[in-house]
Each structure stands twice: as structure tokens, then as C-alpha cells.
C-alpha positions as CSV (number, residue, x, y, z in Angstrom):
1,X,0.0,0.0,0.0
2,X,1.4,3.3,-1.1
3,X,1.3,6.1,1.5
4,X,2.0,8.9,-1.0
5,X,0.3,12.2,-0.2
6,X,-1.5,14.0,-3.0
7,X,-2.4,17.7,-3.1
8,X,-6.1,18.4,-3.5
9,X,-8.0,21.6,-3.9
10,X,-11.3,22.3,-2.3
11,X,-13.7,25.2,-1.9
12,X,-14.4,26.3,1.6
13,X,-16.2,29.4,2.9
14,X,-14.2,32.0,4.8
15,X,-16.0,31.4,8.1
16,X,-15.1,27.7,8.1
17,X,-11.5,28.5,7.2
18,X,-11.3,31.0,10.1
19,X,-12.6,28.4,12.4
20,X,-10.1,25.8,11.2
21,X,-7.4,28.4,11.8
22,X,-8.6,29.1,15.4
23,X,-8.8,25.4,16.2
24,X,-5.4,24.6,14.7
25,X,-3.9,27.5,16.6
26,X,-5.3,26.3,19.9
27,X,-4.0,22.8,19.2
28,X,-0.7,24.1,18.0
29,X,-1.0,22.1,14.7
30,X,-1.2,23.1,11.0
31,X,-4.5,23.9,9.3
32,X,-3.8,21.0,7.0
33,X,-3.7,18.6,10.0
34,X,-7.2,19.7,11.0
35,X,-8.4,19.0,7.4
36,X,-6.8,15.6,7.4
37,X,-8.3,14.8,10.8
38,X,-11.8,15.9,9.7
39,X,-11.5,13.8,6.6
40,X,-10.4,10.7,8.5
41,X,-13.2,11.2,11.0
42,X,-15.8,11.5,8.3
43,X,-14.4,8.5,6.5
44,X,-14.5,6.5,9.7
45,X,-18.1,7.4,10.2
46,X,-19.0,6.6,6.6
47,X,-16.8,3.5,6.2
48,X,-19.8,1.1,5.9
49,X,-20.8,3.1,2.8
50,X,-17.5,2.1,1.2
51,X,-18.7,-1.5,1.0
52,X,-21.6,-2.0,-1.4
53,X,-22.5,-5.3,0.3
54,X,-23.3,-3.4,3.5
55,X,-26.9,-2.4,3.2
56,X,-30.1,-2.1,5.2
57,X,-29.9,-2.6,9.0
58,X,-26.2,-3.0,8.8
59,X,-25.9,0.8,8.0
60,X,-27.9,1.8,11.1
61,X,-24.9,2.5,13.3
62,X,-23.5,4.9,10.7
63,X,-26.8,6.5,10.3
64,X,-27.2,7.0,14.0
65,X,-23.9,8.8,14.1
66,X,-24.2,11.1,11.1
67,X,-27.5,10.4,9.3
68,X,-29.1,13.8,10.0
69,X,-26.0,15.6,8.9
70,X,-25.8,13.5,5.7
71,X,-29.5,14.2,4.8
72,X,-29.2,17.9,5.5
73,X,-25.8,18.5,3.8
74,X,-26.5,16.6,0.7
75,X,-30.3,17.4,0.7
76,X,-31.3,13.8,0.2
77,X,-35.0,13.0,-0.1
78,X,-36.6,9.8,1.1
79,X,-36.3,8.0,-2.2
80,X,-32.6,8.8,-2.6
81,X,-31.9,7.7,1.0
82,X,-33.9,4.5,0.5
83,X,-31.8,3.6,-2.5
84,X,-28.6,4.4,-0.6
85,X,-29.6,2.4,2.5
86,X,-31.5,-0.5,1.2
87,X,-30.1,-0.8,-2.3
88,X,-32.8,-3.3,-3.4
89,X,-33.2,-5.3,-0.2
90,X,-36.6,-6.4,0.9
91,X,-38.0,-6.4,4.5
92,X,-37.1,-10.0,5.2
93,X,-33.5,-9.4,3.9
94,X,-32.8,-6.8,6.6
95,X,-34.1,-3.7,4.8
96,X,-34.8,-0.5,6.8
97,X,-38.5,0.3,6.8
98,X,-39.5,3.1,4.4
99,X,-41.4,4.8,7.3
100,X,-38.1,5.0,9.2
101,X,-36.3,6.4,6.3
102,X,-39.0,9.1,6.0
103,X,-38.4,9.9,9.7
104,X,-34.7,10.3,9.1
105,X,-35.3,12.7,6.3
106,X,-37.8,14.7,8.4
107,X,-36.0,14.6,11.7
108,X,-34.2,17.9,11.4
109,X,-36.7,20.1,9.5
110,X,-40.0,18.7,10.9
111,X,-39.2,17.6,14.5
112,X,-42.9,17.4,15.4
113,X,-43.4,14.6,12.8
114,X,-40.9,12.5,14.7
115,X,-42.8,12.9,18.0
116,X,-46.1,12.1,16.3
117,X,-44.9,9.1,14.5
118,X,-43.0,7.7,17.5
119,X,-45.8,8.4,20.0
120,X,-45.9,4.9,21.3
121,X,-42.1,4.8,21.6
122,X,-42.0,8.1,23.4
123,X,-44.5,6.7,26.0
124,X,-41.9,4.0,26.9
125,X,-39.0,6.4,27.4
126,X,-38.2,7.4,30.9
127,X,-36.7,10.8,30.2
128,X,-37.6,13.7,27.9
129,X,-35.3,14.2,24.8
130,X,-35.1,16.1,21.5
131,X,-36.3,14.6,18.2
132,X,-32.8,13.8,17.0
133,X,-31.9,11.8,20.2
134,X,-35.4,10.2,20.2
135,X,-34.9,9.0,16.6
136,X,-31.4,7.7,17.4
137,X,-32.8,5.7,20.3
138,X,-35.7,4.4,18.3
139,X,-33.5,3.2,15.4
140,X,-31.0,1.6,17.8
141,X,-33.8,-0.1,19.7
142,X,-35.6,-1.3,16.6
143,X,-32.7,-2.4,14.4
144,X,-29.7,-3.1,16.7
145,X,-31.2,-4.4,19.9
146,X,-34.5,-5.6,18.5
147,X,-36.4,-4.0,21.4
148,X,-34.4,-5.7,24.1
149,X,-33.2,-2.4,25.6
150,X,-36.8,-1.1,26.1
151,X,-38.0,-4.4,27.6
152,X,-35.1,-4.4,30.1
153,X,-35.6,-0.7,31.0
154,X,-39.3,-1.3,31.6
155,X,-38.8,-4.5,33.6
156,X,-36.1,-2.8,35.7
157,X,-38.3,0.2,36.5
158,X,-41.0,-2.1,37.7
159,X,-38.8,-3.9,40.2
160,X,-39.2,-2.9,43.9
161,X,-36.5,-0.7,45.4
């Protein structure tokens, strides 16, 4: 594997460049180190998308970490996100439900939709939280733990002190 560095050019607004400068100054590193760090961090979060065989439920951990940012930054609609996530999978093959993809798309711009659609899940939660955190917990519970976390939390809260 070759570790040769290549120069790249990118467009960045002046505000972001100033922020990079302030952060690099505080850390006593070069601006380019901040850019490389940010790229590595983003690639780490998005690494499952690098493998076309990783689809459906297997993408949920990455979507929990940076899904709302991806949707907002790239302005994905539900159809585009469904193709990216499921890529032709059906429900019994581990596909993410279309309703959940719609929630991911609407989570930032229409927070009330998340609370309405997840009303039953909200009732099970023990503490108040924002729409983004609620959606993360819902997706994690549904796809990663298959509801076991909620069952344990409810049974634990019913035990005598």
C-alpha cells in the first residue's frame, strides 16, 4: 500500500477557514492537520458506505452517528436515501422500513413529525429528549437491539427498590 500524499484543492467558505485556523492555533498544529483529521473522522463514520455489500440494517450504526447531517448537507430526499440504505433489499432481507427512512429525512426540519410518528415509543421512554436523540434511540432499539433495551428498562423500572 502506497502512503504517498497528494495535493487536493477544495472550496471552503471563509468562516469555516477561520474556524479551522482558530482550532489549529489552539491545538498548535497546522491547518492541513485539521483538514486531514476531519476527513479521517468522516471516512471512519462513513466507512460502511464504502462496501456496497453493507446495506439495510447494517448501516444503522453509521446513520445513527451522522445520518441527519448527511441528509441535510446533501439534501437527500426519502427516495434517494432509501436507495442508498436498502439498495434493493426487501424487508425480510434486513431492509430498513420506508417509514423509518422518512423519519430520518424529516428529523431535522420537521421535529414534530418524529414525536407524532413515534408516539408509542415516546411513552416508553423514561426521560424527555429532543427529536434527533429520540430518533437515534428508536433506530437503535428497533434495528440493533430488536427491542431488548426497552424491555429491560421497563422491567427494571417495575422492580421494587
